[in-house]
All heavy atoms as an XYZ file, in Angstrom:
873
protein
N     -62.924   -164.278    -51.527
C     -63.755   -164.877    -52.552
C     -65.131   -164.222    -52.504
O     -65.653   -163.967    -51.429
C     -63.932   -166.377    -52.297
C     -62.690   -167.195    -52.440
S     -62.925   -168.942    -52.051
C     -64.047   -169.472    -53.290
N     -65.697   -164.026    -53.662
C     -67.027   -163.457    -53.688
C     -68.104   -164.535    -53.862
O     -69.287   -164.251    -53.738
C     -67.160   -162.394    -54.797
C     -66.804   -162.983    -56.151
C     -66.300   -161.190    -54.475
C     -67.070   -162.064    -57.325
N     -67.695   -165.766    -54.157
C     -68.619   -166.887    -54.244
C     -67.856   -168.176    -53.972
O     -66.638   -168.213    -54.070
C     -69.294   -166.942    -55.624
C     -68.346   -167.254    -56.730
C     -67.607   -166.364    -57.448
C     -67.985   -168.548    -57.221
N     -66.815   -167.022    -58.358
C     -67.027   -168.371    -58.246
C     -68.380   -169.844    -56.899
C     -66.474   -169.429    -58.943
C     -67.814   -170.895    -57.604
C     -66.889   -170.677    -58.620
N     -68.587   -169.210    -53.612
C     -67.973   -170.528    -53.451
C     -69.012   -171.593    -53.774
O     -70.216   -171.355    -53.664
C     -67.378   -170.735    -52.051
C     -68.353   -170.685    -50.897
C     -68.956   -171.835    -50.415
C     -68.637   -169.482    -50.249
C     -69.821   -171.800    -49.344
C     -69.495   -169.436    -49.174
C     -70.092   -170.592    -48.720
O     -70.959   -170.548    -47.665
N     -68.520   -172.747    -54.185
C     -69.423   -173.855    -54.477
C     -69.964   -174.393    -53.158
O     -69.223   -174.599    -52.204
C     -68.687   -174.973    -55.212
C     -68.346   -174.635    -56.628
C     -67.715   -175.825    -57.326
C     -67.374   -175.471    -58.757
N     -66.811   -176.620    -59.473
N     -71.252   -174.615    -53.136
C     -71.901   -175.140    -51.942
C     -72.378   -176.548    -52.255
O     -73.269   -176.755    -53.068
C     -73.074   -174.242    -51.541
C     -73.752   -174.676    -50.284
C     -73.125   -174.527    -49.063
C     -75.013   -175.228    -50.326
C     -73.744   -174.926    -47.891
C     -75.644   -175.627    -49.158
C     -75.014   -175.474    -47.941
N     -71.744   -177.529    -51.641
C     -72.065   -178.933    -51.875
C     -73.161   -179.358    -50.893
O     -72.885   -179.697    -49.739
C     -70.817   -179.798    -51.715
C     -69.708   -179.380    -52.628
N     -69.647   -179.784    -53.936
C     -68.649   -178.565    -52.436
C     -68.587   -179.250    -54.511
N     -67.968   -178.504    -53.622
N     -74.395   -179.318    -51.366
C     -75.552   -179.520    -50.494
C     -75.505   -180.868    -49.789
O     -75.718   -180.951    -48.577
C     -76.853   -179.379    -51.302
C     -76.963   -177.962    -51.859
C     -78.070   -179.705    -50.451
C     -78.040   -177.787    -52.900
N     -75.209   -181.923    -50.517
C     -75.179   -183.261    -49.916
C     -74.129   -183.381    -48.819
O     -74.397   -183.926    -47.746
N     -72.942   -182.865    -49.093
C     -71.877   -182.897    -48.080
C     -72.278   -182.087    -46.854
O     -72.065   -182.506    -45.716
C     -70.566   -182.337    -48.643
C     -69.969   -183.226    -49.722
O     -70.413   -184.381    -49.870
O     -69.048   -182.750    -50.406
N     -72.846   -180.911    -47.101
C     -73.225   -180.032    -45.987
C     -74.276   -180.707    -45.107
O     -74.140   -180.743    -43.883
C     -73.763   -178.697    -46.522
C     -74.111   -177.738    -45.413
C     -73.136   -176.948    -44.836
C     -75.409   -177.648    -44.924
C     -73.437   -176.083    -43.795
C     -75.719   -176.798    -43.891
C     -74.734   -176.012    -43.333
O     -75.042   -175.169    -42.295
N     -75.297   -181.257    -45.730
C     -76.361   -181.906    -44.953
C     -75.813   -183.093    -44.179
O     -76.145   -183.283    -42.999
C     -77.526   -182.319    -45.871
C     -78.249   -181.062    -46.374
C     -78.503   -183.247    -45.161
C     -79.300   -181.324    -47.444
N     -74.961   -183.881    -44.815
C     -74.389   -185.046    -44.132
C     -73.567   -184.637    -42.907
O     -73.572   -185.336    -41.891
C     -73.522   -185.846    -45.100
N     -72.876   -183.509    -43.006
C     -72.037   -183.043    -41.897
C     -72.814   -182.324    -40.803
O     -72.337   -182.214    -39.680
C     -70.962   -182.078    -42.417
C     -69.893   -182.718    -43.239
C     -68.871   -181.705    -43.733
O     -68.935   -180.525    -43.331
O     -68.008   -182.094    -44.538
N     -73.992   -181.812    -41.129
C     -74.669   -180.909    -40.183
C     -76.054   -181.358    -39.742
O     -76.745   -180.604    -39.049
C     -74.795   -179.507    -40.806
O     -75.589   -179.589    -41.999
C     -73.439   -178.919    -41.128
N     -76.470   -182.560    -40.071
C     -77.823   -183.013    -39.710
C     -78.075   -182.985    -38.209
O     -79.212   -182.855    -37.770
C     -78.079   -184.412    -40.249
C     -78.297   -184.440    -41.736
S     -78.848   -186.032    -42.316
C     -80.595   -185.891    -42.004
N     -77.034   -183.087    -37.429
C     -77.185   -183.136    -35.981
C     -77.301   -181.754    -35.344
O     -77.587   -181.638    -34.159
C     -75.984   -183.860    -35.369
C     -74.684   -183.142    -35.578
N     -74.064   -183.100    -36.804
C     -73.919   -182.419    -34.731
C     -72.950   -182.384    -36.701
N     -72.833   -181.955    -35.453
N     -77.123   -180.696    -36.117
C     -77.127   -179.343    -35.562
C     -78.543   -178.818    -35.359
O     -79.437   -179.089    -36.165
C     -76.376   -178.382    -36.484
C     -74.892   -178.656    -36.716
C     -74.323   -177.631    -37.690
C     -74.123   -178.643    -35.402
N     -78.716   -178.044    -34.309
C     -79.967   -177.316    -34.111
C     -80.014   -176.175    -35.127
O     -78.999   -175.825    -35.731
C     -80.012   -176.760    -32.684
N     -81.181   -175.606    -35.322
C     -81.339   -174.548    -36.321
C     -80.361   -173.398    -36.104
O     -79.736   -172.914    -37.050
C     -82.772   -174.011    -36.316
C     -83.767   -175.003    -36.889
O     -83.339   -175.974    -37.548
O     -84.983   -174.806    -36.664
N     -80.226   -172.943    -34.873
C     -79.323   -171.817    -34.584
C     -77.875   -172.196    -34.863
O     -77.093   -171.373    -35.354
C     -79.489   -171.355    -33.144
N     -77.503   -173.435    -34.561
C     -76.136   -173.888    -34.830
C     -75.879   -173.977    -36.330
O     -74.792   -173.631    -36.795
C     -75.897   -175.247    -34.166
C     -75.900   -175.192    -32.661
C     -75.875   -176.566    -32.028
O     -76.443   -177.521    -32.615
O     -75.291   -176.694    -30.943
N     -76.874   -174.432    -37.077
C     -76.749   -174.497    -38.532
C     -76.552   -173.087    -39.094
O     -75.682   -172.862    -39.935
C     -78.009   -175.139    -39.126
C     -77.945   -175.304    -40.626
O     -76.864   -175.651    -41.149
O     -78.983   -175.098    -41.284
N     -77.321   -172.141    -38.606
C     -77.174   -170.747    -39.031
C     -75.788   -170.220    -38.673
O     -75.135   -169.546    -39.477
C     -78.255   -169.885    -38.385
C     -78.212   -168.394    -38.681
C     -78.339   -168.124    -40.171
C     -79.301   -167.680    -37.891
N     -75.319   -170.543    -37.487
C     -73.985   -170.105    -37.058
C     -72.917   -170.650    -37.997
O     -72.020   -169.912    -38.422
C     -73.710   -170.569    -35.624
N     -73.015   -171.920    -38.338
C     -72.018   -172.526    -39.219
C     -72.005   -171.851    -40.583
O     -70.952   -171.531    -41.119
C     -72.278   -174.027    -39.345
C     -71.231   -174.775    -40.134
C     -69.874   -174.482    -40.002
C     -71.594   -175.777    -41.011
C     -68.909   -175.180    -40.724
C     -70.639   -176.481    -41.737
C     -69.307   -176.174    -41.588
O     -68.361   -176.858    -42.312
N     -73.184   -171.625    -41.162
C     -73.251   -170.964    -42.473
C     -72.674   -169.560    -42.407
O     -71.933   -169.136    -43.288
C     -74.693   -170.892    -42.989
C     -75.261   -172.202    -43.483
C     -74.448   -172.806    -44.630
N     -74.140   -171.869    -45.680
C     -74.864   -171.654    -46.755
N     -75.974   -172.328    -46.951
N     -74.487   -170.785    -47.659
N     -72.986   -168.824    -41.362
C     -72.456   -167.462    -41.241
C     -70.943   -167.474    -41.056
O     -70.230   -166.635    -41.623
C     -73.135   -166.720    -40.096
C     -74.561   -166.331    -40.424
C     -75.220   -165.575    -39.305
N     -76.566   -165.172    -39.689
C     -77.411   -164.603    -38.858
N     -77.077   -164.348    -37.605
N     -78.631   -164.271    -39.279
N     -70.444   -168.414    -40.266
C     -68.994   -168.505    -40.062
C     -68.294   -168.894    -41.364
O     -67.235   -168.337    -41.696
C     -68.670   -169.498    -38.950
C     -69.144   -169.113    -37.549
C     -68.831   -170.239    -36.559
C     -68.548   -167.801    -37.089
N     -68.866   -169.839    -42.095
C     -68.282   -170.225    -43.383
C     -68.275   -169.051    -44.352
O     -67.262   -168.795    -45.011
C     -69.067   -171.380    -44.009
C     -68.702   -172.781    -43.593
C     -69.606   -173.792    -44.295
C     -67.250   -173.090    -43.874
N     -69.386   -168.342    -44.449
C     -69.450   -167.188    -45.346
C     -68.387   -166.161    -44.981
O     -67.691   -165.638    -45.849
C     -70.834   -166.546    -45.309
C     -71.899   -167.383    -45.983
O     -71.552   -168.364    -46.682
O     -73.094   -167.057    -45.809
N     -68.257   -165.869    -43.709
C     -67.260   -164.906    -43.230
C     -65.859   -165.379    -43.599
O     -65.017   -164.620    -44.062
C     -67.423   -164.725    -41.735
C     -66.500   -163.754    -41.079
C     -65.737   -162.781    -41.658
C     -66.240   -163.642    -39.686
N     -65.024   -162.079    -40.714
C     -65.324   -162.596    -39.484
C     -66.704   -164.330    -38.577
C     -64.863   -162.228    -38.227
C     -66.251   -163.951    -37.328
C     -65.333   -162.916    -37.163
N     -65.611   -166.674    -43.391
C     -64.299   -167.255    -43.682
C     -63.959   -167.131    -45.170
O     -62.859   -166.729    -45.542
C     -64.292   -168.722    -43.250
C     -62.931   -169.332    -43.160
C     -62.149   -169.171    -42.025
C     -62.408   -170.084    -44.201
C     -60.896   -169.740    -41.926
C     -61.154   -170.659    -44.113
C     -60.411   -170.488    -42.975
O     -59.161   -171.051    -42.889
N     -64.928   -167.473    -46.022
C     -64.693   -167.386    -47.464
C     -64.514   -165.944    -47.926
O     -63.678   -165.660    -48.780
C     -65.842   -168.035    -48.249
C     -65.739   -169.531    -48.368
C     -66.589   -170.364    -47.655
C     -64.807   -170.118    -49.209
C     -66.515   -171.742    -47.779
C     -64.722   -171.493    -49.336
C     -65.576   -172.302    -48.617
O     -65.493   -173.667    -48.741
N     -65.292   -165.033    -47.389
C     -65.198   -163.635    -47.815
C     -63.843   -163.032    -47.447
O     -63.221   -162.340    -48.253
C     -66.338   -162.802    -47.200
C     -67.647   -163.143    -47.902
C     -66.058   -161.310    -47.313
C     -68.862   -162.556    -47.235
N     -63.374   -163.311    -46.239
C     -62.122   -162.704    -45.779
C     -60.894   -163.496    -46.193
O     -59.791   -162.940    -46.239
C     -62.106   -162.562    -44.246
O     -62.186   -163.857    -43.640
C     -63.245   -161.672    -43.764
N     -61.068   -164.789    -46.455
C     -59.953   -165.690    -46.781
C     -58.881   -165.665    -45.691
O     -57.694   -165.797    -45.958
C     -59.341   -165.344    -48.144
C     -60.299   -165.488    -49.292
C     -59.669   -165.219    -50.645
O     -58.433   -165.305    -50.775
O     -60.420   -164.922    -51.580
N     -59.316   -165.495    -44.453
C     -58.400   -165.452    -43.308
C     -59.010   -166.235    -42.148
O     -60.233   -166.388    -42.068
C     -58.179   -164.009    -42.861
C     -57.384   -163.184    -43.836
C     -56.934   -161.874    -43.218
N     -58.019   -161.176    -42.564
C     -58.467   -159.977    -42.923
N     -57.913   -159.339    -43.923
N     -59.457   -159.404    -42.274
N     -58.169   -166.685    -41.214
C     -58.698   -167.370    -40.032
C     -59.648   -166.463    -39.247
O     -59.483   -165.241    -39.231
C     -57.448   -167.686    -39.202
C     -56.331   -167.697    -40.191
C     -56.702   -166.674    -41.226
N     -60.621   -167.084    -38.614
C     -61.531   -166.337    -37.753
C     -60.798   -165.996    -36.457
O     -59.935   -166.752    -36.008
C     -62.778   -167.168    -37.457
C     -63.577   -167.629    -38.680
C     -64.768   -168.468    -38.252
C     -64.021   -166.449    -39.521
N     -61.118   -164.878    -35.838
C     -60.407   -164.458    -34.626
C     -60.512   -165.475    -33.490
O     -61.471   -166.245    -33.415
C     -61.114   -163.157    -34.236
C     -61.817   -162.698    -35.453
C     -62.134   -163.920    -36.248
N     -59.541   -165.438    -32.613
C     -59.542   -166.321    -31.444
C     -60.522   -165.853    -30.372
O     -60.932   -166.634    -29.518
C     -58.134   -166.408    -30.855
C     -57.105   -167.122    -31.739
C     -55.702   -166.959    -31.172
C     -57.462   -168.587    -31.902
N     -60.901   -164.599    -30.403
C     -61.833   -164.021    -29.434
C     -63.251   -164.521    -29.740
O     -63.901   -164.069    -30.675
C     -61.760   -162.494    -29.521
C     -62.681   -161.801    -28.537
O     -63.472   -162.473    -27.842
O     -62.600   -160.554    -28.470
N     -63.724   -165.481    -28.927
C     -65.018   -166.110    -29.181
C     -66.172   -165.117    -29.103
O     -67.133   -165.218    -29.862
C     -65.237   -167.269    -28.213
C     -64.255   -168.432    -28.346
C     -64.539   -169.493    -27.295
C     -64.310   -169.026    -29.732
N     -66.080   -164.161    -28.191
C     -67.138   -163.154    -28.072
C     -67.218   -162.317    -29.355
O     -68.311   -161.999    -29.831
C     -66.894   -162.267    -26.860
N     -66.079   -161.975    -29.917
C     -66.052   -161.193    -31.153
C     -66.613   -162.000    -32.326
O     -67.333   -161.466    -33.169
C     -64.633   -160.737    -31.460
N     -66.303   -163.281    -32.358
C     -66.820   -164.142    -33.426
C     -68.337   -164.256    -33.307
O     -69.064   -164.136    -34.301
C     -66.154   -165.542    -33.382
C     -66.813   -166.498    -34.353
C     -64.663   -165.429    -33.665
N     -68.825   -164.470    -32.097
C     -70.268   -164.572    -31.883
C     -70.972   -163.269    -32.255
O     -72.036   -163.286    -32.878
C     -70.554   -164.938    -30.429
N     -70.381   -162.163    -31.885
C     -70.967   -160.864    -32.221
C     -71.035   -160.691    -33.735
O     -72.035   -160.250    -34.277
C     -70.158   -159.741    -31.565
C     -70.744   -158.366    -31.737
C     -70.022   -157.283    -30.922
N     -68.582   -157.243    -31.161
C     -67.652   -157.680    -30.311
N     -67.993   -158.204    -29.151
N     -66.373   -157.592    -30.608
N     -69.977   -161.065    -34.422
C     -69.935   -160.937    -35.879
C     -70.959   -161.866    -36.541
O     -71.550   -161.522    -37.562
C     -68.521   -161.254    -36.375
C     -68.331   -161.174    -37.850
C     -68.414   -159.717    -38.328
N     -68.312   -159.625    -39.753
C     -67.243   -159.205    -40.408
N     -66.184   -158.803    -39.741
N     -67.239   -159.161    -41.700
N     -71.168   -163.041    -35.955
C     -72.156   -163.989    -36.483
C     -73.584   -163.589    -36.095
O     -74.543   -164.174    -36.589
C     -71.859   -165.399    -35.971
N     -73.702   -162.601    -35.209
C     -74.987   -162.102    -34.728
C     -75.791   -163.185    -34.005
O     -77.010   -163.285    -34.123
C     -75.798   -161.490    -35.884
C     -75.097   -160.347    -36.563
C     -75.894   -159.690    -37.665
N     -76.602   -160.542    -38.588
C     -76.086   -161.083    -39.687
N     -74.825   -160.885    -40.004
N     -76.821   -161.824    -40.478
N     -75.058   -164.000    -33.247
C     -75.669   -165.073    -32.471
C     -75.013   -165.132    -31.098
O     -73.933   -164.592    -30.893
C     -75.500   -166.412    -33.188
C     -76.261   -166.555    -34.511
C     -75.722   -167.727    -35.298
C     -77.747   -166.711    -34.259
N     -75.661   -165.828    -30.169
C     -75.109   -165.959    -28.826
C     -73.851   -166.810    -28.835
O     -73.729   -167.758    -29.622
C     -76.133   -166.596    -27.878
C     -77.334   -165.703    -27.634
O     -77.180   -164.465    -27.747
O     -78.420   -166.234    -27.335
N     -72.947   -166.473    -27.945
C     -71.674   -167.188    -27.855
C     -71.877   -168.669    -27.560
O     -71.135   -169.516    -28.059
C     -70.798   -166.538    -26.781
C     -69.366   -166.951    -26.818
C     -68.500   -166.149    -25.857
O     -68.844   -165.012    -25.526
O     -67.467   -166.706    -25.439
N     -72.902   -169.015    -26.755
C     -73.142   -170.420    -26.423
C     -73.635   -171.227    -27.626
O     -73.576   -172.453    -27.621
C     -74.108   -170.562    -25.243
C     -75.487   -169.998    -25.517
O     -75.593   -169.002    -26.268
O     -76.464   -170.550    -24.978
N     -74.086   -170.562    -28.679
C     -74.472   -171.236    -29.921
C     -73.261   -171.346    -30.845
O     -73.019   -172.391    -31.455
C     -75.614   -170.467    -30.634
C     -75.874   -171.045    -32.017
C     -76.873   -170.488    -29.790
N     -72.494   -170.289    -30.931
C     -71.375   -170.224    -31.875
C     -70.192   -171.080    -31.435
O     -69.572   -171.764    -32.259
C     -70.938   -168.757    -32.086
C     -69.664   -168.676    -32.894
C     -72.058   -167.964    -32.747
N     -69.876   -171.078    -30.162
C     -68.667   -171.759    -29.665
C     -68.625   -173.240    -30.014
O     -67.619   -173.716    -30.552
C     -68.496   -171.532    -28.156
O     -68.373   -170.131    -27.924
C     -67.269   -172.250    -27.624
N     -69.685   -174.033    -29.738
C     -69.593   -175.458    -30.091
C     -69.431   -175.699    -31.590
O     -68.725   -176.624    -32.011
C     -70.907   -176.061    -29.591
C     -71.638   -175.008    -28.882
C     -70.934   -173.716    -29.061
N     -70.055   -174.860    -32.411
C     -69.938   -174.993    -33.867
C     -68.509   -174.684    -34.297
O     -67.918   -175.405    -35.100
C     -70.948   -174.060    -34.572
C     -70.703   -174.038    -36.065
C     -72.371   -174.485    -34.253
N     -67.967   -173.628    -33.752
C     -66.596   -173.233    -34.079
C     -65.618   -174.342    -33.695
O     -64.727   -174.698    -34.466
C     -66.259   -171.934    -33.351
C     -65.022   -171.186    -33.765
C     -65.118   -170.726    -35.206
C     -64.817   -169.988    -32.860
N     -65.803   -174.907    -32.519
C     -64.899   -175.957    -32.049
C     -65.051   -177.264    -32.832
O     -64.089   -178.015    -32.967
C     -65.123   -176.208    -30.557
C     -64.808   -175.033    -29.638
C     -65.169   -175.358    -28.189
C     -63.355   -174.606    -29.753
N     -66.245   -177.518    -33.364
C     -66.460   -178.748    -34.123
C     -65.960   -178.653    -35.560
O     -65.369   -179.604    -36.077
C     -67.950   -179.105    -34.144
C     -68.247   -180.378    -34.906
C     -69.697   -180.801    -34.843
O     -70.481   -180.219    -34.067
O     -70.044   -181.736    -35.591
N     -66.176   -177.535    -36.208
C     -65.914   -177.434    -37.637
C     -64.669   -176.628    -38.004
O     -64.280   -176.603    -39.167
C     -67.124   -176.834    -38.354
C     -68.339   -177.713    -38.294
C     -69.371   -177.426    -37.420
C     -68.441   -178.837    -39.090
C     -70.494   -178.229    -37.349
C     -69.561   -179.659    -39.033
C     -70.591   -179.356    -38.159
N     -64.062   -175.979    -37.043
C     -62.875   -175.181    -37.286
C     -61.767   -175.634    -36.348
O     -62.034   -176.125    -35.256
C     -63.163   -173.688    -37.059
C     -64.088   -173.089    -38.082
C     -65.460   -173.268    -37.991
C     -63.589   -172.353    -39.142
C     -66.324   -172.725    -38.933
C     -64.435   -171.799    -40.090
C     -65.804   -171.989    -39.981
N     -60.545   -175.473    -36.798
C     -59.379   -175.863    -35.999
C     -58.717   -174.608    -35.442
O     -58.459   -173.657    -36.175
C     -58.382   -176.617    -36.881
C     -57.127   -177.025    -36.165
C     -56.120   -177.660    -37.119
O     -56.496   -178.083    -38.216
O     -54.933   -177.703    -36.739
N     -58.444   -174.624    -34.157
C     -57.790   -173.480    -33.524
C     -56.299   -173.502    -33.848
O     -55.633   -174.523    -33.693
C     -57.990   -173.534    -32.010
C     -57.379   -172.366    -31.286
C     -57.494   -172.543    -29.770
N     -56.604   -171.648    -29.094
C     -56.958   -170.480    -28.576
N     -58.200   -170.092    -28.648
N     -56.084   -169.712    -27.978
N     -55.775   -172.386    -34.318
C     -54.348   -172.216    -34.564
C     -53.903   -170.932    -33.875
O     -54.733   -170.197    -33.337
C     -54.040   -172.105    -36.079
O     -54.589   -170.878    -36.575
C     -54.601   -173.283    -36.861
N     -52.626   -170.654    -33.918
C     -52.127   -169.411    -33.322
C     -52.683   -168.175    -34.019
O     -52.824   -167.120    -33.410
C     -50.594   -169.368    -33.373
C     -49.962   -170.403    -32.448
O     -50.643   -170.856    -31.499
O     -48.796   -170.756    -32.680
N     -52.993   -168.290    -35.312
C     -53.500   -167.156    -36.086
C     -55.005   -166.987    -35.948
O     -55.545   -165.938    -36.273
C     -53.158   -167.317    -37.573
C     -51.680   -167.207    -37.882
C     -50.924   -168.494    -37.560
O     -51.482   -169.598    -37.742
O     -49.776   -168.395    -37.106
N     -55.714   -168.033    -35.555
C     -57.165   -168.002    -35.443
C     -57.745   -169.353    -35.826
O     -57.023   -170.338    -35.943
N     -59.055   -169.395    -36.025
C     -59.733   -170.637    -36.363
C     -59.761   -170.819    -37.878
O     -60.137   -169.918    -38.613
C     -61.162   -170.626    -35.815
C     -61.206   -170.744    -34.313
C     -61.228   -169.621    -33.503
C     -61.197   -171.995    -33.701
C     -61.257   -169.728    -32.125
C     -61.213   -172.118    -32.322
C     -61.247   -170.977    -31.539
O     -61.264   -171.106    -30.176
N     -59.353   -172.012    -38.322
C     -59.314   -172.301    -39.757
C     -60.235   -173.473    -40.082
O     -60.572   -174.274    -39.217
C     -57.877   -172.611    -40.240
C     -57.311   -173.853    -39.546
C     -56.962   -171.409    -40.030
C     -56.023   -174.375    -40.146
N     -60.618   -173.555    -41.347
C     -61.433   -174.654    -41.842
C     -60.687   -175.268    -43.027
O     -60.474   -174.589    -44.040
C     -62.816   -174.132    -42.263
C     -63.720   -175.238    -42.751
O     -63.557   -175.725    -43.853
N     -64.666   -175.622    -41.913
N     -60.294   -176.515    -42.901
C     -59.443   -177.161    -43.912
C     -60.113   -177.229    -45.284
O     -59.468   -176.962    -46.300
C     -59.053   -178.558    -43.445
N     -61.381   -177.587    -45.328
C     -62.055   -177.683    -46.630
C     -62.132   -176.317    -47.296
O     -61.893   -176.180    -48.495
C     -63.448   -178.267    -46.471
C     -64.158   -178.376    -47.804
C     -65.486   -179.041    -47.692
N     -66.062   -179.185    -49.016
C     -66.914   -180.120    -49.333
N     -67.280   -181.022    -48.454
N     -67.413   -180.174    -50.552
N     -62.471   -175.299    -46.523
C     -62.553   -173.950    -47.088
C     -61.181   -173.500    -47.577
O     -61.076   -172.859    -48.630
C     -63.108   -172.976    -46.059
N     -60.137   -173.838    -46.837
C     -58.786   -173.466    -47.263
C     -58.445   -174.087    -48.615
O     -57.834   -173.442    -49.466
C     -57.741   -173.881    -46.222
C     -57.728   -172.965    -45.012
O     -58.208   -171.819    -45.122
O     -57.219   -173.396    -43.959
N     -58.852   -175.337    -48.838
C     -58.614   -175.992    -50.132
C     -59.387   -175.290    -51.239
O     -58.857   -175.061    -52.325
C     -59.006   -177.469    -50.064
C     -58.072   -178.316    -49.231
C     -58.558   -179.749    -49.161
C     -57.715   -180.539    -48.183
N     -58.246   -181.887    -47.962
N     -60.648   -174.950    -50.959
C     -61.465   -174.234    -51.942
C     -60.856   -172.880    -52.286
O     -60.798   -172.487    -53.458
C     -62.888   -174.024    -51.426
C     -63.691   -175.302    -51.319
O     -63.305   -176.309    -51.956
O     -64.712   -175.290    -50.605
N     -60.401   -172.176    -51.275
C     -59.800   -170.849    -51.475
C     -58.516   -170.964    -52.292
O     -58.272   -170.166    -53.200
C     -59.552   -170.160    -50.119
C     -60.892   -169.788    -49.477
C     -58.666   -168.932    -50.277
C     -60.800   -169.396    -48.007
N     -57.703   -171.977    -51.998
C     -56.458   -172.179    -52.748
C     -56.756   -172.477    -54.223
O     -56.095   -171.940    -55.115
C     -55.640   -173.309    -52.128
N     -57.754   -173.333    -54.477
C     -58.137   -173.644    -55.867
C     -58.651   -172.387    -56.575
O     -58.307   -172.128    -57.728
C     -59.204   -174.740    -55.903
C     -58.647   -176.141    -55.807
C     -59.691   -177.184    -56.179
N     -60.823   -177.186    -55.274
C     -60.914   -177.931    -54.175
N     -59.943   -178.754    -53.851
N     -61.979   -177.881    -53.411
N     -59.456   -171.615    -55.886
C     -59.997   -170.384    -56.463
C     -58.871   -169.411    -56.813
O     -58.831   -168.866    -57.910
C     -60.970   -169.743    -55.467
C     -61.439   -168.366    -55.868
C     -62.470   -168.202    -56.784
C     -60.860   -167.230    -55.321
C     -62.903   -166.939    -57.153
C     -61.281   -165.966    -55.680
C     -62.311   -165.824    -56.589
O     -62.730   -164.577    -56.953
N     -57.946   -169.216    -55.883
C     -56.840   -168.286    -56.133
C     -55.924   -168.769    -57.249
O     -55.405   -167.961    -58.027
C     -56.053   -168.020    -54.850
C     -56.833   -167.144    -53.899
O     -57.613   -166.293    -54.314
N     -56.637   -167.343    -52.610
N     -55.729   -170.085    -57.358
C     -54.934   -170.634    -58.463
C     -55.631   -170.368    -59.791
O     -54.986   -170.004    -60.782
C     -54.713   -172.128    -58.269
N     -56.948   -170.513    -59.821
C     -57.713   -170.261    -61.048
C     -57.641   -168.777    -61.428
O     -57.467   -168.433    -62.595
C     -59.169   -170.688    -60.846
C     -60.121   -170.316    -61.979
C     -59.740   -170.980    -63.268
N     -59.845   -172.403    -63.131
C     -60.322   -173.211    -64.042
N     -60.759   -172.714    -65.175
N     -60.353   -174.491    -63.853
N     -57.750   -167.909    -60.432
C     -57.658   -166.466    -60.687
C     -56.287   -166.127    -61.276
O     -56.186   -165.361    -62.247
C     -57.912   -165.654    -59.401
C     -57.507   -164.199    -59.558
C     -59.372   -165.763    -58.995
N     -55.235   -166.727    -60.725
C     -53.881   -166.472    -61.216
C     -53.730   -166.954    -62.663
O     -53.182   -166.241    -63.514
C     -52.857   -167.156    -60.319
C     -51.430   -166.887    -60.705
C     -50.474   -167.550    -59.736
C     -49.037   -167.313    -60.161
N     -48.079   -167.947    -59.255
N     -54.212   -168.158    -62.935
C     -54.139   -168.700    -64.293
C     -54.911   -167.827    -65.274
O     -54.420   -167.519    -66.362
C     -54.700   -170.138    -64.325
O     -53.920   -170.954    -63.459
C     -54.687   -170.714    -65.727
N     -56.105   -167.425    -64.887
C     -56.913   -166.574    -65.763
C     -56.237   -165.233    -66.001
O     -56.274   -164.704    -67.113
C     -58.302   -166.365    -65.178
C     -59.145   -167.618    -65.212
O     -58.807   -168.595    -65.878
N     -60.245   -167.607    -64.488
N     -55.605   -164.690    -64.980
C     -54.909   -163.416    -65.112
C     -53.745   -163.537    -66.082
O     -53.545   -162.681    -66.955
C     -54.416   -162.941    -63.749
O     -53.642   -161.777    -63.869
N     -52.973   -164.618    -65.935
C     -51.832   -164.834    -66.831
C     -52.298   -165.036    -68.272
O     -51.690   -164.504    -69.201
C     -51.010   -166.030    -66.356
C     -50.259   -165.765    -65.071
C     -49.635   -167.020    -64.477
O     -49.988   -168.136    -64.834
N     -48.707   -166.826    -63.556
N     -53.385   -165.779    -68.442
C     -53.923   -165.993    -69.790
C     -54.393   -164.674    -70.391
O     -54.181   -164.403    -71.572
C     -55.094   -166.979    -69.756
O     -54.654   -168.250    -69.372
N     -55.017   -163.857    -69.573
C     -55.489   -162.562    -70.046
C     -54.348   -161.654    -70.473
O     -54.452   -160.947    -71.481
N     -53.251   -161.701    -69.745
C     -52.088   -160.880    -70.103
C     -51.454   -161.334    -71.417
O     -50.801   -160.559    -72.096
C     -51.038   -160.919    -68.990
C     -51.474   -160.167    -67.746
C     -50.474   -160.311    -66.628
C     -50.982   -159.634    -65.370
N     -50.093   -159.864    -64.223
N     -51.679   -162.592    -71.761
C     -51.149   -163.122    -73.024
C     -52.146   -162.964    -74.167
O     -51.915   -163.466    -75.260
C     -50.780   -164.603    -72.851
C     -49.679   -164.923    -71.857
C     -49.533   -166.420    -71.672
C     -48.357   -164.305    -72.315
N     -53.235   -162.307    -73.894
C     -54.224   -162.084    -74.947
C     -55.408   -163.036    -74.872
O     -56.179   -163.140    -75.804
N     -55.534   -163.770    -73.798
C     -56.662   -164.691    -73.644
C     -56.415   -166.013    -74.330
O     -55.276   -166.409    -74.574
N     -57.483   -166.671    -74.666
C     -57.375   -167.970    -75.321
C     -56.812   -167.801    -76.731
O     -57.114   -166.833    -77.415
C     -58.747   -168.636    -75.402
C     -59.251   -169.063    -74.061
C     -60.481   -169.898    -74.218
N     -60.886   -170.375    -72.898
C     -62.119   -170.637    -72.556
N     -63.093   -170.477    -73.416
N     -62.388   -171.056    -71.350
N     -56.037   -168.786    -77.165
C     -55.509   -168.718    -78.532
C     -56.643   -168.720    -79.550
O     -57.675   -169.336    -79.347
C     -54.657   -169.972    -78.668
C     -54.509   -170.528    -77.312
C     -55.594   -169.963    -76.456
N     -56.451   -168.023    -80.638
C     -57.424   -167.986    -81.720
C     -57.479   -169.353    -82.386
O     -56.450   -170.004    -82.578
C     -57.056   -166.930    -82.751
C     -56.889   -165.532    -82.174
C     -58.218   -164.936    -81.840
C     -58.050   -163.480    -81.444
N     -58.467   -163.183    -80.124
N     -58.671   -169.765    -82.758
C     -58.828   -171.030    -83.456
C     -58.455   -170.842    -84.917
O     -58.849   -169.872    -85.552
C     -60.261   -171.540    -83.356
C     -60.624   -171.990    -81.978
C     -61.996   -172.607    -81.960
C     -62.315   -173.071    -80.552
N     -63.614   -173.747    -80.501
N     -57.675   -171.761    -85.406
C     -57.278   -171.723    -86.815
C     -58.235   -172.603    -87.584
O     -58.432   -173.771    -87.244
C     -55.819   -172.215    -86.982
C     -55.433   -172.192    -88.442
C     -54.893   -171.373    -86.132
N     -58.813   -172.021    -88.626
C     -59.800   -172.784    -89.414
C     -59.172   -173.225    -90.711
O     -58.397   -172.645    -91.327
C     -61.055   -171.956    -89.678
C     -61.698   -171.600    -88.341
C     -62.022   -172.708    -90.546
C     -62.924   -170.740    -88.463
């Protein structure tokens, strides 16, 4: 995805307890997740390096907001957003192949 909706109220409600560095880590991890549309790696050092922050800052954020799976760390809300985005892209593509929106009859 090249963009995603950012729900300010939800974000603040979920992250008010984070220190500044942790808040930055979460935003960077979310951005990375949305851009790649793939789970974040299981290698915590690699994730911290990619986030450009210390591992001791990134690890608690990753463990709180992402779920560890065999493929890597996932975020359920982001996965829903990505699925909706991809469904919209598919629908728009199909509509475009049919000539776009139907012409209005006057």
